[in-house]
TORPA-4810 file (N, C-alpha, C, O; in nm, 3 decimals):
<nodes>
NODE_1_-1.594_0.300_5.023_-1.471_0.294_4.935_-1.483_0.179_4.827_-1.434_0.201_4.716_X
NODE_2_-1.536_0.076_4.849_-1.563_-0.033_4.761_-1.657_0.023_4.652_-1.633_-0.007_4.535_X
NODE_3_-1.756_0.097_4.678_-1.843_0.161_4.577_-1.775_0.245_4.483_-1.799_0.241_4.362_X
NODE_4_-1.679_0.331_4.540_-1.602_0.425_4.447_-1.520_0.329_4.357_-1.524_0.353_4.237_X
NODE_5_-1.458_0.240_4.393_-1.364_0.154_4.334_-1.440_0.068_4.222_-1.390_0.051_4.111_X
NODE_6_-1.553_0.021_4.256_-1.646_-0.057_4.166_-1.686_0.032_4.059_-1.677_-0.009_3.943_X
NODE_7_-1.732_0.155_4.083_-1.780_0.260_3.990_-1.671_0.302_3.899_-1.700_0.330_3.783_X
NODE_8_-1.549_0.310_3.941_-1.431_0.351_3.861_-1.397_0.236_3.761_-1.359_0.258_3.646_X
NODE_9_-1.413_0.120_3.809_-1.388_-0.003_3.726_-1.497_-0.014_3.615_-1.467_-0.057_3.504_X
NODE_10_-1.618_0.022_3.646_-1.732_0.006_3.548_-1.702_0.110_3.438_-1.712_0.082_3.319_X
NODE_11_-1.665_0.229_3.482_-1.641_0.347_3.393_-1.525_0.314_3.298_-1.535_0.336_3.178_X
NODE_12_-1.414_0.260_3.352_-1.312_0.211_3.269_-1.334_0.110_3.168_-1.284_0.120_3.056_X
NODE_13_-1.414_0.004_3.207_-1.461_-0.093_3.122_-1.565_-0.039_3.006_-1.564_-0.080_2.890_X
NODE_14_-1.644_0.048_3.052_-1.735_0.109_2.941_-1.645_0.188_2.839_-1.658_0.165_2.719_X
NODE_15_-1.561_0.274_2.881_-1.471_0.351_2.796_-1.393_0.256_2.710_-1.382_0.277_2.589_X
NODE_16_-1.338_0.152_2.769_-1.248_0.061_2.683_-1.337_-0.004_2.586_-1.293_-0.015_2.472_X
NODE_17_-1.457_-0.049_2.610_-1.548_-0.116_2.523_-1.598_-0.016_2.407_-1.619_-0.060_2.293_X
NODE_18_-1.616_0.107_2.436_-1.653_0.209_2.344_-1.529_0.228_2.242_-1.551_0.232_2.121_X
NODE_19_-1.411_0.238_2.289_-1.293_0.256_2.214_-1.265_0.141_2.125_-1.226_0.156_2.009_X
NODE_20_-1.286_0.021_2.181_-1.267_-0.102_2.089_-1.375_-0.102_1.984_-1.346_-0.127_1.867_X
NODE_21_-1.503_-0.074_2.022_-1.604_-0.072_1.919_-1.568_0.022_1.796_-1.579_-0.010_1.678_X
NODE_22_-1.521_0.145_1.847_-1.486_0.246_1.741_-1.387_0.190_1.652_-1.402_0.200_1.530_X
NODE_23_-1.276_0.126_1.709_-1.159_0.084_1.641_-1.203_-0.033_1.535_-1.149_-0.045_1.425_X
NODE_24_-1.294_-0.105_1.577_-1.342_-0.219_1.491_-1.452_-0.185_1.402_-1.484_-0.266_1.316_X
NODE_25_-1.522_-0.061_1.413_-1.638_-0.034_1.345_-1.607_-0.014_1.201_-1.494_0.019_1.164_X
NODE_26_-1.714_-0.037_1.113_-1.708_-0.019_0.973_-1.733_0.134_0.949_-1.827_0.187_1.008_X
NODE_27_-1.657_0.203_0.869_-1.679_0.348_0.846_-1.806_0.358_0.759_-1.857_0.469_0.745_X
NODE_28_-1.854_0.263_0.707_-1.977_0.272_0.620_-1.955_0.304_0.484_-2.047_0.317_0.403_X
NODE_29_-1.814_0.321_0.455_-1.771_0.350_0.314_-1.743_0.215_0.249_-1.635_0.161_0.272_X
NODE_30_-1.828_0.158_0.172_-1.798_0.027_0.112_-1.713_0.042_-0.007_-1.665_-0.059_-0.060_X
NODE_31_-1.688_0.170_-0.056_-1.595_0.185_-0.169_-1.452_0.188_-0.145_-1.370_0.194_-0.238_X
NODE_32_-1.416_0.182_-0.004_-1.280_0.196_0.028_-1.216_0.048_0.009_-1.270_-0.058_0.043_X
NODE_33_-1.089_0.063_-0.053_-1.028_-0.052_-0.092_-0.898_-0.066_-0.007_-0.841_0.035_0.035_X
NODE_34_-0.851_-0.189_0.017_-0.726_-0.200_0.102_-0.619_-0.135_0.015_-0.620_-0.147_-0.107_X
NODE_35_-0.522_-0.060_0.084_-0.417_0.013_0.007_-0.286_0.010_0.093_-0.285_-0.007_0.215_X
NODE_36_-0.186_0.027_0.022_-0.046_0.042_0.067_0.023_0.171_0.004_0.020_0.190_-0.117_X
NODE_37_0.081_0.253_0.088_0.153_0.364_0.033_0.293_0.360_0.087_0.318_0.343_0.207_X
NODE_38_0.384_0.379_-0.011_0.537_0.384_0.021_0.588_0.511_-0.022_0.579_0.549_-0.139_X
NODE_39_0.647_0.584_0.078_0.706_0.723_0.046_0.844_0.709_-0.011_0.906_0.602_-0.015_X
NODE_40_0.889_0.829_-0.057_1.028_0.834_-0.102_1.123_0.806_0.015_1.228_0.745_-0.003_X
NODE_41_1.086_0.851_0.128_1.185_0.830_0.244_1.194_0.679_0.276_1.300_0.637_0.323_X
NODE_42_1.086_0.589_0.253_1.092_0.451_0.274_1.213_0.394_0.185_1.300_0.319_0.227_X
NODE_43_1.202_0.444_0.054_1.302_0.390_-0.030_1.445_0.452_-0.007_1.545_0.385_-0.032_X
NODE_44_1.454_0.566_0.034_1.579_0.638_0.047_1.669_0.561_0.157_1.792_0.564_0.150_X
NODE_45_1.603_0.494_0.254_1.672_0.431_0.360_1.705_0.286_0.323_1.770_0.217_0.403_X
NODE_46_1.667_0.239_0.213_1.687_0.099_0.175_1.820_0.082_0.114_1.872_0.166_0.039_X
NODE_47_1.876_-0.035_0.149_2.016_-0.076_0.094_2.000_-0.106_-0.045_1.891_-0.149_-0.083_X
NODE_48_2.098_-0.088_-0.130_2.091_-0.120_-0.262_2.066_-0.264_-0.301_2.136_-0.352_-0.250_X
NODE_49_1.976_-0.291_-0.383_1.944_-0.440_-0.422_1.834_-0.494_-0.340_1.790_-0.605_-0.370_X
NODE_50_1.785_-0.428_-0.241_1.666_-0.477_-0.160_1.540_-0.404_-0.203_1.541_-0.299_-0.267_X
NODE_51_1.430_-0.469_-0.162_1.307_-0.412_-0.196_1.227_-0.376_-0.072_1.243_-0.442_0.031_X
NODE_52_1.148_-0.282_-0.076_1.047_-0.250_0.028_0.945_-0.370_0.018_0.900_-0.404_-0.092_X
NODE_53_0.913_-0.429_0.125_0.812_-0.538_0.115_0.704_-0.506_0.219_0.726_-0.477_0.336_X
NODE_54_0.573_-0.517_0.154_0.454_-0.506_0.237_0.373_-0.623_0.220_0.390_-0.695_0.122_X
NODE_55_0.285_-0.647_0.308_0.196_-0.774_0.312_0.049_-0.727_0.326_0.018_-0.625_0.387_X
NODE_56_-0.044_-0.816_0.258_-0.181_-0.771_0.278_-0.253_-0.902_0.268_-0.206_-0.993_0.200_X
NODE_57_-0.376_-0.914_0.339_-0.457_-1.023_0.324_-0.595_-0.976_0.281_-0.645_-0.887_0.350_X
NODE_58_-0.663_-1.021_0.179_-0.781_-0.974_0.131_-0.873_-1.091_0.093_-0.835_-1.208_0.091_X
NODE_59_-0.995_-1.051_0.064_-1.098_-1.152_0.015_-1.085_-1.160_-0.135_-1.027_-1.068_-0.194_X
NODE_60_-1.135_-1.261_-0.202_-1.139_-1.265_-0.346_-1.229_-1.155_-0.407_-1.323_-1.111_-0.342_X
NODE_61_-1.205_-1.114_-0.521_-1.277_-1.001_-0.593_-1.256_-0.871_-0.519_-1.350_-0.791_-0.516_X
NODE_62_-1.139_-0.841_-0.459_-1.124_-0.724_-0.396_-1.020_-0.653_-0.481_-0.929_-0.715_-0.538_X
NODE_63_-1.035_-0.519_-0.488_-0.939_-0.414_-0.543_-0.841_-0.378_-0.440_-0.878_-0.360_-0.324_X
NODE_64_-0.713_-0.365_-0.477_-0.613_-0.315_-0.397_-0.538_-0.207_-0.445_-0.500_-0.218_-0.561_X
NODE_65_-0.509_-0.110_-0.388_-0.429_0.012_-0.440_-0.292_0.012_-0.385_-0.276_-0.004_-0.264_X
NODE_66_-0.191_0.030_-0.467_-0.048_0.044_-0.426_-0.011_0.184_-0.475_-0.020_0.217_-0.593_X
NODE_67_0.034_0.266_-0.376_0.085_0.397_-0.417_0.220_0.415_-0.379_0.253_0.409_-0.261_X
NODE_68_0.310_0.440_-0.480_0.449_0.453_-0.464_0.501_0.584_-0.504_0.445_0.644_-0.596_X
NODE_69_0.608_0.638_-0.439_0.666_0.761_-0.459_0.720_0.747_-0.601_0.767_0.640_-0.639_X
NODE_70_0.714_0.857_-0.679_0.759_0.855_-0.821_0.794_0.996_-0.862_0.719_1.090_-0.833_X
NODE_71_0.903_1.011_-0.928_0.937_1.134_-0.991_0.976_1.120_-1.125_1.085_1.076_-1.161_X
NODE_72_0.876_1.163_-1.207_0.891_1.142_-1.366_0.996_1.232_-1.418_1.052_1.208_-1.525_X
NODE_73_1.023_1.338_-1.343_1.131_1.444_-1.403_1.263_1.378_-1.409_1.353_1.428_-1.477_X
NODE_74_1.282_1.261_-1.338_1.414_1.198_-1.332_1.419_1.090_-1.456_1.522_1.029_-1.485_X
NODE_75_1.302_1.074_-1.521_1.300_0.970_-1.609_1.268_0.832_-1.567_1.253_0.739_-1.647_X
NODE_76_1.257_0.822_-1.436_1.218_0.695_-1.371_1.070_0.686_-1.372_0.998_0.785_-1.367_X
NODE_77_1.021_0.551_-1.378_0.885_0.518_-1.356_0.887_0.380_-1.300_0.987_0.309_-1.303_X
NODE_78_0.764_0.341_-1.244_0.759_0.201_-1.190_0.699_0.112_-1.306_0.604_0.143_-1.378_X
NODE_79_0.777_-0.009_-1.310_0.742_-0.115_-1.397_0.692_-0.235_-1.325_0.743_-0.265_-1.217_X
NODE_80_0.595_-0.306_-1.378_0.545_-0.429_-1.320_0.643_-0.533_-1.367_0.647_-0.569_-1.484_X
NODE_81_0.725_-0.583_-1.269_0.827_-0.682_-1.299_0.767_-0.826_-1.319_0.795_-0.899_-1.414_X
NODE_82_0.675_-0.858_-1.208_0.624_-0.986_-1.216_0.500_-0.997_-1.119_0.497_-0.931_-1.015_X
NODE_83_0.406_-1.075_-1.152_0.309_-1.128_-1.055_0.326_-1.270_-1.051_0.308_-1.337_-1.153_X
NODE_84_0.359_-1.321_-0.941_0.409_-1.462_-0.922_0.303_-1.560_-0.954_0.336_-1.669_-1.001_X
NODE_85_0.169_-1.530_-0.932_0.066_-1.626_-0.965_-0.060_-1.545_-1.020_-0.141_-1.487_-0.948_X
NODE_86_-0.064_-1.551_-1.153_-0.162_-1.471_-1.224_-0.305_-1.528_-1.201_-0.406_-1.464_-1.231_X
NODE_87_-0.308_-1.646_-1.149_-0.458_-1.696_-1.124_-0.514_-1.632_-0.987_-0.633_-1.639_-0.958_X
NODE_88_-0.419_-1.569_-0.906_-0.458_-1.516_-0.780_-0.466_-1.360_-0.797_-0.555_-1.305_-0.732_X
NODE_89_-0.392_-1.289_-0.867_-0.387_-1.148_-0.875_-0.382_-1.101_-1.026_-0.320_-1.166_-1.110_X
NODE_90_-0.445_-0.993_-1.054_-0.433_-0.927_-1.192_-0.415_-0.780_-1.187_-0.482_-0.711_-1.110_X
NODE_91_-0.321_-0.725_-1.273_-0.310_-0.587_-1.271_-0.427_-0.516_-1.340_-0.463_-0.555_-1.450_X
NODE_92_-0.485_-0.419_-1.284_-0.607_-0.353_-1.340_-0.573_-0.221_-1.406_-0.611_-0.198_-1.520_X
NODE_93_-0.497_-0.129_-1.332_-0.474_0.006_-1.380_-0.352_0.062_-1.307_-0.314_0.020_-1.198_X
NODE_94_-0.293_0.161_-1.378_-0.184_0.244_-1.311_-0.195_0.377_-1.358_-0.234_0.396_-1.473_X
NODE_95_-0.163_0.479_-1.279_-0.159_0.618_-1.321_-0.065_0.704_-1.239_-0.045_0.677_-1.121_X
NODE_96_-0.010_0.805_-1.299_0.081_0.889_-1.224_-0.004_0.996_-1.171_-0.099_1.037_-1.238_X
NODE_97_0.023_1.046_-1.049_-0.041_1.166_-0.978_0.064_1.263_-0.945_0.157_1.239_-0.868_X
NODE_98_0.043_1.381_-1.011_0.135_1.488_-0.986_0.147_1.531_-0.835_0.054_1.508_-0.757_X
NODE_99_0.257_1.590_-0.798_0.267_1.634_-0.660_0.161_1.742_-0.624_0.125_1.826_-0.706_X
NODE_100_0.114_1.734_-0.501_0.017_1.829_-0.452_0.074_1.963_-0.450_0.196_1.976_-0.436_X
NODE_101_-0.008_2.066_-0.462_0.044_2.198_-0.447_0.047_2.264_-0.581_-0.049_2.258_-0.658_X
NODE_102_0.162_2.330_-0.609_0.183_2.382_-0.734_0.290_2.301_-0.837_0.344_2.195_-0.806_X
NODE_103_0.306_2.362_-0.947_0.406_2.303_-1.032_0.539_2.331_-0.979_0.597_2.436_-1.006_X
NODE_104_0.596_2.228_-0.896_0.727_2.250_-0.832_0.825_2.160_-0.913_0.821_2.038_-0.903_X
NODE_105_0.915_2.228_-0.994_1.006_2.151_-1.078_1.084_2.054_-0.978_1.129_2.088_-0.869_X
NODE_106_1.092_1.927_-1.034_1.175_1.823_-0.958_1.103_1.755_-0.838_1.157_1.662_-0.778_X
NODE_107_0.972_1.806_-0.801_0.905_1.741_-0.700_0.855_1.604_-0.725_0.812_1.574_-0.836_X
NODE_108_0.860_1.523_-0.631_0.806_1.376_-0.654_0.652_1.375_-0.647_0.589_1.450_-0.573_X
NODE_109_0.602_1.292_-0.722_0.453_1.265_-0.719_0.443_1.126_-0.678_0.523_1.075_-0.599_X
NODE_110_0.338_1.059_-0.735_0.304_0.919_-0.694_0.259_0.847_-0.812_0.206_0.907_-0.906_X
NODE_111_0.276_0.715_-0.812_0.215_0.631_-0.905_0.128_0.538_-0.819_0.173_0.481_-0.719_X
NODE_112_-0.004_0.524_-0.862_-0.098_0.442_-0.795_-0.123_0.331_-0.897_-0.153_0.361_-1.013_X
NODE_113_-0.113_0.202_-0.857_-0.131_0.096_-0.931_-0.244_0.008_-0.852_-0.240_-0.014_-0.731_X
NODE_114_-0.336_-0.035_-0.933_-0.459_-0.107_-0.872_-0.448_-0.251_-0.924_-0.427_-0.273_-1.043_X
NODE_115_-0.463_-0.350_-0.832_-0.472_-0.490_-0.854_-0.602_-0.548_-0.805_-0.662_-0.495_-0.711_X
NODE_116_-0.650_-0.660_-0.870_-0.768_-0.732_-0.821_-0.724_-0.866_-0.779_-0.647_-0.933_-0.848_X
NODE_117_-0.774_-0.907_-0.663_-0.759_-1.051_-0.616_-0.877_-1.134_-0.681_-0.995_-1.114_-0.653_X
NODE_118_-0.835_-1.226_-0.766_-0.923_-1.304_-0.854_-0.938_-1.444_-0.814_-1.026_-1.512_-0.867_X
NODE_119_-0.861_-1.493_-0.728_-0.864_-1.633_-0.685_-0.797_-1.655_-0.551_-0.711_-1.577_-0.511_X
NODE_120_-0.833_-1.754_-0.483_-0.777_-1.792_-0.355_-0.629_-1.837_-0.372_-0.590_-1.900_-0.471_X
NODE_121_-0.546_-1.798_-0.265_-0.414_-1.846_-0.271_-0.321_-1.724_-0.235_-0.363_-1.628_-0.169_X
NODE_122_-0.193_-1.733_-0.281_-0.090_-1.636_-0.241_-0.019_-1.590_-0.380_0.001_-1.667_-0.473_X
NODE_123_0.016_-1.456_-0.380_0.081_-1.422_-0.484_0.175_-1.294_-0.454_0.145_-1.221_-0.359_X
NODE_124_0.278_-1.268_-0.525_0.367_-1.160_-0.485_0.372_-1.066_-0.621_0.397_-1.111_-0.733_X
NODE_125_0.348_-0.949_-0.596_0.368_-0.847_-0.718_0.502_-0.780_-0.689_0.528_-0.724_-0.583_X
NODE_126_0.578_-0.790_-0.787_0.709_-0.729_-0.788_0.726_-0.620_-0.886_0.696_-0.634_-1.004_X
NODE_127_0.778_-0.504_-0.831_0.785_-0.379_-0.919_0.925_-0.320_-0.911_0.989_-0.329_-0.806_X
NODE_128_0.973_-0.264_-1.015_1.097_-0.193_-1.019_1.092_-0.054_-1.069_1.020_-0.031_-1.166_X
NODE_129_1.159_0.041_-1.015_1.166_0.170_-1.041_1.277_0.197_-1.125_1.389_0.190_-1.074_X
NODE_130_1.265_0.228_-1.252_1.376_0.220_-1.352_1.352_0.334_-1.454_1.245_0.396_-1.462_X
NODE_131_1.455_0.355_-1.528_1.451_0.447_-1.650_1.439_0.336_-1.769_1.529_0.257_-1.796_X
NODE_132_1.314_0.341_-1.836_1.291_0.230_-1.926_1.370_0.233_-2.055_1.358_0.135_-2.129_X
NODE_133_1.448_0.332_-2.091_1.509_0.316_-2.219_1.641_0.244_-2.207_1.698_0.229_-2.099_X
NODE_134_1.690_0.199_-2.321_1.823_0.125_-2.335_1.934_0.212_-2.266_1.943_0.330_-2.300_X
NODE_135_2.009_0.164_-2.180_2.113_0.238_-2.114_2.061_0.310_-2.001_2.142_0.373_-1.932_X
NODE_136_1.939_0.310_-1.970_1.883_0.393_-1.859_1.903_0.305_-1.721_1.921_0.183_-1.721_X
NODE_137_1.898_0.380_-1.613_1.928_0.314_-1.486_1.813_0.209_-1.448_1.694_0.242_-1.452_X
NODE_138_1.852_0.086_-1.414_1.755_-0.023_-1.385_1.744_-0.039_-1.236_1.843_-0.016_-1.165_X
NODE_139_1.629_-0.076_-1.185_1.613_-0.118_-1.048_1.675_-0.014_-0.950_1.754_-0.051_-0.862_X
NODE_140_1.639_0.111_-0.966_1.699_0.209_-0.873_1.626_0.177_-0.729_1.686_0.185_-0.621_X
NODE_141_1.503_0.144_-0.742_1.423_0.093_-0.621_1.342_-0.028_-0.664_1.321_-0.054_-0.782_X
NODE_142_1.296_-0.104_-0.556_1.214_-0.229_-0.582_1.109_-0.232_-0.475_1.130_-0.183_-0.364_X
NODE_143_0.998_-0.287_-0.509_0.883_-0.297_-0.417_0.832_-0.440_-0.442_0.821_-0.487_-0.555_X
NODE_144_0.802_-0.500_-0.335_0.722_-0.633_-0.337_0.589_-0.614_-0.249_0.586_-0.554_-0.142_X
NODE_145_0.488_-0.669_-0.307_0.357_-0.677_-0.226_0.316_-0.830_-0.224_0.281_-0.893_-0.324_X
NODE_146_0.323_-0.879_-0.103_0.284_-1.030_-0.078_0.140_-1.023_-0.039_0.104_-0.960_0.061_X
NODE_147_0.055_-1.090_-0.118_-0.086_-1.087_-0.102_-0.137_-1.229_-0.073_-0.106_-1.323_-0.146_X
NODE_148_-0.217_-1.244_0.038_-0.288_-1.365_0.061_-0.433_-1.339_0.036_-0.492_-1.247_0.093_X
NODE_149_-0.495_-1.425_-0.056_-0.628_-1.407_-0.086_-0.703_-1.521_-0.029_-0.674_-1.638_-0.055_X
NODE_150_-0.806_-1.482_0.055_-0.891_-1.589_0.121_-1.024_-1.610_0.046_-1.105_-1.693_0.086_X
</nodes>
């Protein structure tokens, strides 16, 4: 009976070790960058005046992608409101990505913003979803990314 219990324990330990190794292993894809994606549903449940906040820790000289729900058919788009410490982070690029599937009138797409960690420290990227013209709706949604660069 002791032999059966010992064998079971060894099998459990081996399986646990394999699962832990798989969870920690590098996929081998060095091109993958840290990313955050926020859906329309994440913003829909937000109280007025508040921002969805995400956090990330990265190494210096790392590109980060932020993908946010966006629907240009409403006239809204994401605007970079502030980078709290420009010696830590810089904005590299942004682009709108149409909704997947077909041309569905009124369907939400995504805006992907790319930032680079350029120095050690901490910085917050603040963004607002607004209609950019005079008299347009301002700050319908807000997003903050808090980044620690090591």
